[in-house]
C-alpha positions in Angstrom: 0.0 0.0 0.0 1.3 3.4 -1.0 1.9 5.7 2.0 0.0 9.0 2.2 1.6 12.3 1.2 1.6 13.5 4.8 3.4 10.3 5.9 5.9 10.6 3.1 6.6 14.3 3.9 6.7 13.6 7.6 9.2 10.7 7.1 11.5 12.8 5.0 11.2 15.8 7.4 11.9 13.5 10.4 15.0 12.1 8.7 16.3 15.6 7.8 15.4 17.0 11.3 17.1 14.0 13.0 20.2 14.5 10.9 20.3 18.2 11.5 19.7 18.1 15.2 22.1 15.1 15.6 24.8 17.1 13.8 24.0 20.2 15.9 24.1 18.2 19.1 27.5 16.6 18.2 28.9 20.0 17.3 27.6 21.6 20.5 28.9 18.7 22.5 32.4 19.0 21.0 32.3 22.8 21.5 31.4 22.3 25.2 34.2 19.7 25.6 36.7 22.1 24.1 35.4 24.9 26.3 35.4 22.6 29.4 39.0 21.6 28.7 40.1 25.3 28.2 38.2 26.3 31.3 39.9 23.6 33.3 43.3 24.5 32.1 42.8 28.1 33.0 41.3 27.1 36.4 44.2 24.8 37.3 46.8 27.4 36.2 45.1 30.0 38.4 45.1 27.5 41.3 48.8 26.9 40.7 49.6 30.6 40.9 47.4 30.8 44.1 49.6 28.1 45.7 52.8 29.8 44.7 51.5 33.1 46.1 50.9 31.4 49.5 54.2 29.5 49.5 57.3 30.3 51.5 60.7 28.7 51.9 61.4 27.0 55.2 64.3 25.0 56.4 62.3 21.8 55.6 61.6 23.0 52.2 58.9 25.0 50.3 55.6 25.0 52.1 52.2 26.6 51.6 50.7 28.4 54.5 47.0 27.7 55.2 44.2 28.6 54.6 44.1 28.1 50.9 41.6 29.9 48.7 39.8 26.8 47.4 38.1 24.8 50.2 38.5 21.6 48.3 42.2 21.6 49.2 41.1 21.2 52.8 38.5 18.4 52.1 39.7 14.8 52.1 39.2 13.1 48.7 37.6 16.2 47.2 39.0 15.6 43.8 41.5 18.5 44.0 45.0 17.7 45.2 48.4 19.5 45.4 51.9 18.7 46.6 55.4 20.1 46.4 58.5 17.9 45.6 62.0 18.9 46.3 64.9 18.4 43.8 65.3 14.8 45.0 61.6 14.0 44.3 60.5 13.9 48.0 57.2 15.5 49.0 57.9 18.5 51.3 54.3 19.6 51.3 50.9 18.0 50.7 47.4 19.5 50.7 44.9 18.2 53.4 42.8 16.6 50.7 45.7 14.2 50.0 46.4 13.2 53.6 47.0 9.5 53.8 46.4 9.0 50.1 48.8 7.7 47.5 50.0 9.7 44.5 52.0 8.1 41.8 54.9 10.3 41.0 55.3 12.1 37.7 58.9 13.2 38.3 60.5 16.5 38.9 61.0 19.3 36.4 63.7 21.8 35.8 62.9 25.4 36.7 60.5 27.2 34.3 59.2 24.0 32.7 55.5 23.1 32.7 53.9 19.7 32.0 50.4 18.2 31.7 49.9 14.5 32.3 47.4 11.9 33.5 48.1 10.0 36.7 46.6 8.4 39.8 45.9 10.2 43.1 43.7 9.2 46.0 42.7 6.1 44.1 41.2 7.9 41.1 42.4 9.1 37.7 43.5 12.7 37.7 44.9 15.3 35.3 48.2 16.6 36.7 49.7 20.0 36.1 53.4 20.1 37.1 55.6 23.2 37.2 59.3 23.4 38.0 60.7 26.4 39.8 63.8 27.6 41.7 63.1 29.5 45.0 65.5 31.7 46.8 65.2 33.3 50.2 68.1 35.4 51.7 67.2 34.2 55.2 67.0 30.5 54.4 68.8 29.9 51.1 67.6 28.5 47.7 66.2 25.3 46.3 64.6 23.7 43.3 61.1 22.4 43.6 58.3 21.0 41.5 54.7 22.0 42.3 52.1 19.4 41.3 48.3 20.2 41.0 45.9 17.4 40.2 42.1 17.4 39.5 40.0 14.3 39.2 38.9 13.4 35.7 35.5 12.4 37.1 34.7 16.0 37.8 35.0 16.8 34.1 33.0 13.8 33.2 30.3 14.7 35.6 30.0 18.2 34.2 30.0 16.8 30.7 27.3 14.3 31.5 25.1 16.9 33.1 25.6 19.1 30.0 24.8 16.3 27.7 21.6 15.4 29.5 20.4 18.9 29.3 21.5 19.3 25.7 19.9 16.2 24.3 16.8 16.7 26.5 16.3 20.1 25.0 17.1 18.9 21.5 14.6 16.1 21.7 12.0 18.5 23.0 12.7 20.8 20.2 12.5 17.9 17.7 9.1 16.9 19.0 7.9 20.5 18.9 9.2 20.9 15.3 7.7 17.6 14.2 4.3 18.6 15.7 4.6 21.9 13.9 5.4 20.2 10.6 2.4 17.8 11.0 0.1 20.8 11.5 1.7 22.8 8.7 1.5 19.8 6.3 -2.1 19.0 7.2 -3.0 22.7 6.6 -0.9 22.8 3.4 -2.4 19.5 2.1 -6.0 20.3 3.1 -6.9 21.3 -0.5 -5.8 17.8 -1.7 -7.9 16.1 1.0 -10.8 18.3 -0.1 -10.4 17.3 -3.7 -10.4 13.6 -2.7 -13.5 14.1 -0.6 -15.3 15.9 -3.5 -14.3 13.2 -5.9 -15.6 10.5 -3.5 -18.9 12.5 -3.3 -19.0 12.6 -7.1 -18.5 8.9 -7.2 -21.3 8.4 -4.7 -23.7 10.6 -6.7 -23.8 13.5 -4.2 -22.0 16.0 -6.4 -21.8 16.7 -10.1 -18.4 18.6 -10.2 -15.6 20.0 -8.2 -15.5 23.4 -6.6 -13.5 26.1 -8.4 -12.3 27.8 -5.2 -8.9 26.1 -4.9 -5.3 27.3 -4.6 -3.8 28.5 -7.9 -1.5 25.4 -8.1 -4.5 23.0 -8.0 -6.8 25.0 -10.4 -5.5 23.3 -13.6 -6.1 19.9 -12.0 -9.7 20.7 -10.8 -10.7 22.4 -14.0 -9.4 19.5 -16.1 -11.3 17.0 -13.9 -14.5 19.1 -14.2 -14.2 19.2 -18.0 -13.5 15.4 -18.0 -16.6 14.7 -15.8 -18.8 16.9 -17.9 -17.6 15.2 -21.1 -18.2 11.8 -19.6 -21.7 12.7 -18.5 -22.5 14.0 -22.0 -21.0 11.0 -23.6 -23.1 8.7 -21.4 -26.2 10.6 -22.1 -25.6 10.5 -25.8 -24.9 6.7 -25.6 -28.1 6.0 -23.7 -30.2 8.2 -26.0 -28.7 6.6 -29.1 -29.4 3.1 -27.8 -32.9 4.1 -26.6 -33.7 5.6 -30.0 -32.4 2.5 -31.8 -34.4 0.2 -29.6 -37.6 2.1 -30.0 -37.2 2.3 -33.7 -36.9 -1.5 -33.8 -39.5 -2.5 -31.2 -42.5 -1.6 -33.5 -41.3 -3.6 -36.5 -40.5 -6.6 -34.3 -44.0 -6.4 -32.8 -45.5 -6.3 -36.2 -43.5 -9.3 -37.4 -44.4 -11.3 -34.3 -48.1 -10.6 -34.7 -48.0 -11.5 -38.3 -46.3 -14.8 -37.9 -48.6 -15.7 -34.9 -51.9 -14.3 -36.4 -52.7 -17.3 -38.6 -52.9 -20.5 -36.5 -53.6 -22.6 -39.6 -50.2 -21.8 -41.1 -47.7 -21.5 -38.2 -44.4 -19.8 -39.0 -41.2 -21.9 -39.2 -39.6 -22.4 -35.8 -36.4 -20.8 -37.0 -38.3 -17.6 -37.8 -39.8 -17.5 -34.3 -36.4 -18.2 -32.8 -34.8 -15.4 -34.7 -37.5 -12.9 -33.7 -37.0 -13.9 -30.0 -33.2 -13.6 -30.3 -33.7 -10.1 -31.8 -36.1 -9.1 -29.0 -33.7 -10.6 -26.3 -30.7 -8.7 -27.8 -32.8 -5.5 -27.8 -33.7 -5.9 -24.1 -30.1 -6.8 -23.3 -28.7 -3.6 -24.8 -31.5 -1.5 -23.4 -30.6 -2.9 -20.0 -26.9 -2.0 -20.5 -27.8 1.5 -21.6 -30.0 2.0 -18.4 -27.1 0.8 -16.2 -24.4 2.9 -17.8 -23.0 5.3 -15.3 -25.3 4.0 -12.5 -22.9 1.8 -10.6 -20.9 3.6 -7.9 -23.4 6.4 -7.2 -23.6 5.5 -3.5 -27.1 3.9 -3.5 -27.4 0.7 -1.6 -30.2 -1.9 -1.1 -30.9 -4.6 1.5 -30.5 -8.0 0.0 -33.0 -10.0 2.0 -36.2 -8.5 0.7 -35.1 -8.9 -2.9 -34.2 -12.5 -2.4 -37.7 -13.1 -0.8 -39.4 -11.7 -3.9 -37.1 -13.7 -6.2 -38.0 -16.9 -4.5 -41.6 -16.4 -5.4 -40.9 -15.1 -8.9 -38.3 -17.5 -10.3 -40.0 -20.1 -12.6 -39.1 -23.6 -11.7 -39.1 -26.5 -14.1 -42.3 -28.4 -14.2 -40.6 -31.8 -14.6 -38.5 -31.5 -11.4 -39.1 -30.6 -7.8 -36.4 -28.0 -7.2 -36.1 -26.1 -3.9 -34.0 -23.0 -3.1 -32.1 -22.9 0.2 -31.2 -19.4 1.2 -28.5 -18.4 3.7 -28.5 -14.6 3.8 -27.0 -12.3 6.5 -29.7 -9.9 7.7 -27.4 -6.9 7.4 -26.2 -7.7 3.9 -26.6 -4.8 1.4 -26.1 -4.6 -2.3 -24.0 -1.5 -3.4 -26.6 -0.3 -5.9 -30.4 -0.1 -6.6 -32.7 -3.0 -6.1 -33.3 -3.4 -9.8 -29.6 -4.3 -10.4 -29.6 -6.9 -7.6 -32.9 -8.3 -8.9 -31.4 -8.6 -12.4 -28.1 -10.1 -11.1 -29.6 -12.7 -8.7 -32.6 -13.3 -11.1 -30.3 -14.4 -13.9 -28.1 -16.5 -11.6 -31.1 -18.3 -10.0 -32.8 -18.7 -13.4 -29.7 -20.3 -14.8 -29.4 -22.6 -11.8 -33.1 -23.6 -12.1 -32.6 -24.8 -15.6 -29.8 -27.2 -14.6 -30.6 -28.2 -11.0 -31.8 -31.7 -10.3 -33.5 -30.9 -7.0 -31.6 -28.3 -5.0 -30.3 -24.7 -5.4 -28.4 -23.0 -2.6 -28.0 -19.2 -2.4 -25.5 -17.8 0.1 -25.1 -14.0 0.7 -22.3 -12.8 3.1 -21.1 -9.3 3.9 -17.4 -9.5 5.0 -16.6 -6.8 7.6 -18.3 -4.1 5.5 -15.7 -4.4 2.7 -17.1 -7.0 0.3 -20.4 -8.6 -0.6 -20.3 -12.2 -1.7 -23.2 -13.9 -3.6 -22.9 -17.7 -4.2 -25.4 -19.6 -6.3 -24.9 -23.4 -6.4 -26.9 -26.3 -7.8 -26.8 -30.1 -7.9 -27.0 -30.3 -11.7 -24.3 -31.6 -14.2 -22.1 -28.6 -13.6 -20.1 -26.5 -16.2 -17.1 -28.2 -17.7 -13.8 -26.3 -17.4 -13.6 -25.8 -21.1 -16.9 -24.0 -21.2 -16.6 -21.8 -18.1 -15.2 -18.8 -20.0 -17.4 -19.3 -23.0 -20.8 -19.4 -21.1 -20.1 -15.8 -20.0 -20.2 -14.6 -23.6 -23.4 -13.2 -25.0 -25.4 -15.8 -27.0 -23.4 -18.8 -25.8 -25.3 -21.7 -24.1 -23.8 -24.7 -22.5 -26.5 -27.0 -23.8 -28.6 -26.1 -26.9 -31.4 -28.4 -25.8 -32.2 -26.2 -22.8 -34.4 -23.1 -23.3 -32.8 -19.6 -23.3 -30.9 -17.2 -25.5 -27.5 -17.4 -23.8 -27.8 -13.8 -22.4 -28.3 -14.4 -18.6 -24.7 -15.0 -17.6 -23.5 -12.3 -20.0 -25.8 -9.8 -18.2 -24.5 -11.0 -14.9 -20.9 -10.6 -16.1 -21.6 -7.0 -17.3 -23.3 -6.1 -14.1 -20.4 -7.4 -12.0 -18.0 -5.5 -14.2 -20.0 -2.3 -13.7 -19.6 -2.7 -10.0 -15.9 -3.5 -10.2 -16.4 -7.0 -8.9 -15.5 -10.4 -10.1 -17.4 -13.5 -11.2 -15.9 -17.0 -10.9 -17.3 -20.4 -11.9 -16.3 -23.6 -10.1 -17.5 -27.0 -8.9 -20.1 -26.9 -6.1 -20.1 -29.3 -3.2 -23.6 -30.1 -4.2 -22.3 -31.6 -7.4 -23.2 -29.0 -9.9 -22.0 -25.5 -10.8 -21.0 -22.8 -8.2 -21.1 -19.2 -9.4 -19.5 -16.8 -7.0 -19.9 -13.0 -7.3 -17.7 -10.7 -5.2 -18.6 -7.0 -5.1 -16.5 -4.3 -3.2 -18.5 -2.2 -0.8 -17.9 1.5 -0.6 -18.0 3.6 2.6 -21.5 4.8 1.8 -22.8 1.3 1.7 -21.2 0.5 5.1 -22.7 3.6 6.6 -26.2 2.6 5.5 -26.1 -0.8 7.3 
């Protein structure tokens, strides 16, 4: 099944929007990581300078006098650590946050050199900023030291995770809002197309004759062309029916005269072939008049209950005098035919009349309506059946399966044409009763379902 325009547009818009917002989210995430790294670098360098500003040279080495500006230096396992190494690599000072905790050494540095490295402190991964310096004090002397400042990597990850949750939450919210806006815009933009479809359906059901002219400029060529096509089709159908009606009426009188002449003298009956040919001409005339009356009628939205028509047909179908034939009917009470009663009468009448000619003792008529989508009519008999080689031929006008049986070979051709008018299908098969099974399937339109 082909997807609707709204679904197609929404699918494409969703893919484009997902790609755009995904790329935007990745770009913002990368920009925030870069900003976070730059901010951390500046922050750690500022903290290093704060340590140096609070440092003084003592006999035991370079020490930092409390209190320090950042309270995390005074909190155990806070994620921010500092220490000072002498030239031999021994720690001469450690922040309170590092008390009793191990810190894998990163080595000393010569004065003036700075280094960034990852290491382990207080049992967690840290980023270490090391800075080598030479300190002189006239009262104490001089010495070379390495100041190390470490910040837990988990702090950066926590900030990044919090940012990502907020970022993707807002992006998903924006995506949902944009998709909703697109759905509303597309529904509004495609409303004229839905209106065209609704008016075409109303035309098909016989509630309108043409489309409105009040449409957007882009759709006017389409609607105007459809209106011209509908008008031309109506005129063509009218001319077709009028021509057939004129022809039929012009032939009915001569046929009636011929029939009265050949039947007026009982002493000299007309040859059988003359009577047969007159009957064939009259049957053909009635057949084409019926087709003309049905032209353009199917699909106008009219529907008829099937049960009353079947009841009347049971009383009207002529049964053979030489056989006792009964009709078993199984009809759903809610079953409806998607057209006028006359068409259903003609369709079922021909099917039952054909079955009555061949049935030995039993005819079964089954009428089912399947979930409001399809009407199925099945006529079966217990006669000789229709051979596979003749099943296609008996549907042609003037073809009979057995020339010894009465009829003109028009009944099943009329059924076939009616079924085609209603866009259904007719199949012939073997019946469980032993004879032929003729199954008609007719699609039901929404108007028929609403009438049930």
